[in-house]
C-alpha positions as CSV (number, residue, x, y, z in Angstrom):
1,M,162.1,161.2,128.5
2,S,164.3,158.9,130.6
3,P,166.0,156.1,128.9
4,T,164.1,153.2,130.5
5,R,161.2,154.7,128.7
6,S,163.1,154.5,125.3
7,M,164.3,151.0,125.8
8,S,159.8,149.9,126.3
9,G,159.1,151.9,123.7
10,A,161.7,149.7,121.3
11,A,160.5,146.5,122.9
12,D,157.1,147.7,122.1
13,F,157.7,148.4,118.6
14,F,159.8,144.9,117.9
15,A,157.4,143.3,119.7
16,V,154.3,144.8,117.1
17,E,156.9,143.5,114.1
18,R,156.7,139.8,115.6
19,N,153.4,139.9,116.3
20,R,152.8,141.3,112.2
21,A,155.2,138.9,111.2
22,A,152.7,135.9,113.2
23,I,149.5,137.4,111.5
24,A,151.0,137.1,108.2
25,S,152.7,133.6,108.4
26,V,148.6,132.1,109.6
27,S,147.0,134.5,107.2
28,S,149.0,133.3,104.5
29,D,148.0,129.4,106.2
30,M,144.7,130.3,106.1
31,R,144.8,131.2,102.5
32,A,146.3,127.6,101.8
33,A,144.1,126.1,103.7
34,L,141.1,127.6,101.7
35,P,139.2,125.3,99.6
36,D,139.7,126.6,95.9
37,R,136.7,127.1,93.3
38,R,136.5,123.4,92.5
39,R,136.0,122.2,95.3
40,L,133.3,124.9,96.6
41,L,131.5,124.3,93.6
42,S,131.7,119.8,94.2
43,L,130.9,120.3,98.3
44,G,127.8,123.1,96.7
45,A,126.7,120.0,94.1
46,G,127.3,117.9,97.4
47,A,124.9,119.7,99.0
48,A,122.3,120.8,97.1
49,A,122.0,116.6,96.3
50,F,121.9,116.3,100.2
51,A,119.1,119.1,99.8
52,L,117.2,116.9,97.6
53,S,117.6,113.5,99.5
54,A,116.3,115.0,102.2
55,R,113.4,116.5,101.5
56,F,110.7,114.6,103.4
57,A,113.0,116.1,106.6
58,A,112.1,119.2,105.5
59,A,108.6,118.6,105.4
60,A,108.6,117.6,109.1
61,P,111.7,119.9,111.1
62,A,113.8,118.1,113.6
63,A,112.9,120.5,116.5
64,V,109.5,119.5,116.8
65,D,108.7,116.4,119.8
66,W,105.7,115.4,118.1
67,R,105.0,113.6,121.0
68,R,104.8,115.8,123.0
69,L,102.4,118.6,121.4
70,S,98.8,119.5,122.7
71,D,95.5,118.7,122.0
72,A,95.0,122.1,121.3
73,E,98.2,122.5,118.8
74,W,97.0,119.1,117.0
75,R,93.7,121.1,116.5
76,R,95.5,123.8,115.2
77,R,97.6,122.0,112.3
78,L,95.1,119.6,111.0
79,P,91.9,120.2,109.2
80,G,89.5,117.8,111.1
81,P,88.7,114.9,109.6
82,S,92.5,114.9,109.7
83,Y,92.3,115.5,113.5
84,A,90.0,113.1,113.8
85,V,91.8,109.9,113.0
86,L,94.9,110.6,113.7
87,R,94.2,111.5,117.1
88,Q,90.6,110.2,117.7
89,E,91.3,107.0,116.3
90,A,87.9,107.9,113.8
91,T,87.9,106.4,110.8
92,E,86.7,108.4,107.5
93,R,84.0,106.9,105.3
94,P,84.9,104.5,102.9
95,Y,85.1,105.2,99.1
96,T,85.6,108.9,100.2
97,S,89.8,109.2,99.7
98,A,90.6,110.9,97.0
99,L,94.3,108.4,97.5
100,L,92.0,105.8,96.3
101,E,92.9,107.3,92.4
102,E,96.3,108.2,93.1
103,H,98.4,105.9,91.3
104,R,101.3,107.7,90.8
105,P,104.9,106.6,91.8
106,G,105.9,108.7,95.4
107,T,105.1,107.9,98.5
108,F,102.9,108.3,101.4
109,V,103.4,109.9,104.1
110,C,101.9,110.6,107.5
111,A,99.2,113.7,107.7
112,G,100.4,114.7,110.6
113,C,104.2,114.7,111.0
114,S,105.4,113.2,107.3
115,L,107.1,110.8,108.4
116,P,107.3,108.5,105.3
117,L,105.0,104.8,105.6
118,F,103.9,103.5,102.2
119,K,105.4,103.4,99.0
120,S,103.2,103.5,96.3
121,D,104.6,100.0,94.6
122,W,103.0,98.6,97.9
123,K,99.1,99.9,97.4
124,F,96.7,97.9,96.1
125,D,93.2,98.0,95.5
126,S,91.8,96.0,98.4
127,R,88.2,97.2,96.8
128,T,87.3,97.9,100.9
129,G,87.5,101.6,100.2
130,W,90.1,102.5,102.1
131,P,93.7,103.1,100.7
132,S,95.4,99.3,101.5
133,F,99.1,98.7,101.1
134,Y,100.9,94.8,101.6
135,T,104.0,96.6,103.4
136,A,104.5,99.3,105.7
137,I,108.6,101.4,105.5
138,K,110.2,99.4,108.6
139,G,110.4,100.6,111.4
140,A,107.7,103.4,110.5
141,V,104.8,102.5,112.2
142,G,104.0,101.1,114.9
143,R,101.4,98.9,116.2
144,K,98.5,97.4,119.3
145,T,95.9,95.6,120.0
146,D,92.5,97.5,119.4
147,F,88.8,95.8,121.1
148,K,87.2,99.1,119.8
149,I,84.0,96.4,118.2
150,G,84.1,94.2,120.6
151,V,87.2,91.7,118.7
152,P,90.2,92.0,118.7
153,R,92.1,93.9,115.5
154,T,95.6,95.4,115.1
155,E,95.7,99.4,114.8
156,Y,99.0,100.5,113.9
157,H,99.8,104.0,113.7
158,C,102.9,106.9,113.1
159,A,105.6,106.0,114.7
160,R,107.2,109.6,114.6
161,C,103.5,111.2,116.6
162,L,101.8,108.2,117.1
163,G,98.9,109.3,114.9
164,H,96.4,106.3,114.1
165,Q,96.3,105.1,110.6
166,G,94.5,102.7,110.2
167,H,93.9,98.1,111.1
168,V,96.1,95.7,109.9
169,F,94.3,91.9,108.7
170,R,95.5,89.0,107.2
171,D,94.3,88.8,104.1
172,G,96.5,91.2,101.5
173,P,97.9,89.9,99.0
174,R,101.4,88.1,98.7
175,P,104.0,88.5,99.3
176,T,103.2,89.4,103.2
177,G,99.4,87.8,103.1
178,L,99.2,91.4,104.6
179,R,96.5,94.7,104.3
180,Y,97.3,98.1,105.9
181,C,93.6,99.1,105.4
182,N,94.8,102.8,106.2
183,N,92.4,106.4,106.2
184,G,93.2,108.3,103.7
185,V,93.0,111.3,105.8
186,A,95.4,109.7,107.7
187,L,98.0,110.1,104.7
188,R,100.0,113.1,101.8
189,F,101.1,111.9,99.0
190,M,104.8,112.9,98.1
191,P,105.1,112.1,94.4
192,A,108.5,111.2,93.2
193,A,111.0,113.6,91.7
194,A,110.6,113.3,88.1
């Protein structure tokens, strides 16, 4: 064995020892940075609270681009009557919606994409045969003028998936004077957490 080789072997040995010492000091720094049990529990509680508050988001995954779904995909996702209303702007027959009798606290969401549209406190009996509300959640609906029956009406639709919901009229109760006349098959009811 040559003297140069034994010198490089010693240098390698010291380099390995220096690396071990550096790794040990980084490991102890990392252990100090790890959260203790109390921090972990509070983080877990915070995450659980966030998950509960985001229950509507869970119903409608962000990965879906609701405006780019094909007609075939909408047909697959929706029951026939909901498809006809949401995607083809049909109107359900009056007095056929189970939501007319829904009086629990909660939120009415779009049946197409689960976007919250109306709070149950805003629902009223318009005696028209369709679920009616005097206001909508800010930014949840879009509007356009519709001439389908020969006179101009204001159609409104879900702001996320563009699904037809109904028409808005200026014969509602105070404080807005508006009546959002909604097709029941275009909505789902989400009861408030107990």
